[in-house]
Steps between C-alpha positions, in 0.01 A plus 500: 500500500438331832303176549345403825377136527237367726353156556126407482319368801503114534152471371589675175837331435330232284401783256747785536877505450548825681440873524741757366525883553695655214635855578649745254638827633644633175267343249594216266422278208497124543483205267260237617510156336198256484457284806260231619353707783191714486575825680287757689631852552384770740655843435607649826627825360634643175421398143574178317445439134587233240526490123304252302453506124673849488231635736590635851251375765482644854446237759190560717495521887465117505530260213553143405729370222463172327768287336649615165743375235690827441725739688348810654672839579394676825561857593502605870477865575716656776400421852295198408387200713303204379373198710498183290335157568677226306286187475618145475421318178127441506468677830286794384222272383421413868415871565322600179216314318592660167713283262848602530571475125267793449782714648763371255711791367287744695538728805158614624358685794438270793138616520428277206535203739423654837195705596577871467389599848701233666806580297484880573490422873803284484685755292425771760610267792828414311561870431461582868728233624789611721763306307538230232470216747160622622396553134591135423303380811194686375531360147570154635186504707297616210620237270419225753132610472515443123605133521209315347639160428773359724505165317752493224438341167745213571517403127588841377751554774659175415536620147658822626749304708602283199549809283711669768701174554590475140580870485233545240667253259210263480258405212145599586347206319707263714410697817129484418515133408657412832209658694157343553329759284458572131685775322226763456366493866859505630591807291177684608560425876867585475432847337225580743727431807842613387405784261647350180525181293733219603718572200535867575557420870780261414658755260516761776666259737739380232620845402511626865727206573731595194526855638535415870778253435678669217883487503708728286723211397216303344435544122173557353464161336546324828257724682235432228571129508484470876172683499346244268537698172638317205476809276709792614296757293179375678671556836620848409135582378354386831765662709457838319118489561563408861756772572467755221867433399726250334677277752842676465348844539282402790776352715704809465214743553502510880238428753168335447221330703 
């Protein structure tokens, strides 16, 4: 597998973390963990599929994936290349009017959010690009035309920052109580913009932090306690849902995203 990274144009940096082209010459299977980024994918060549609820789903020529709470297995056929757009937290809501939480746990064709005729034209232009850099430029220009709201919801983005700062180890009741908004409207706005509830968002960040900063010398009890769990069995249950494996098995299983 080879990964090529590209930066968005300055006008899109408030919304997009970056572009990636993933190449697979021999074909491969990958384990993809939940993340806080909504992702758009354009299939440049080859076939990509994922398994969900024991069903194999082939990804369309262009698709968008919402946040999710469980691991997902992807299969890349030989000679595959896929162009990905990885949004910043809350970034996709500036481009699409649809509530982002409607995408939760789903990967759908991008024509559910973009007019079909417009999307087909962009797909053709990307397919005809001379190289990956040109393909990214075409996609970047297209995404700039989709920006509908360049004013961030400052309250929700403040909540995102606080959850990130605490590495997800924060009580949502206390978070909501510290903001000038009642709990229900806060939850509704948060889901619409980020793609999931504040509690689920915090859980993703908390478990990603556990995985990203794991050290072999650290015992499971310490890991669970540092992540804010006071019940090891609860930690193992959440971890297994998040990764598909128990902690010990996961950390010896090899690569993941």
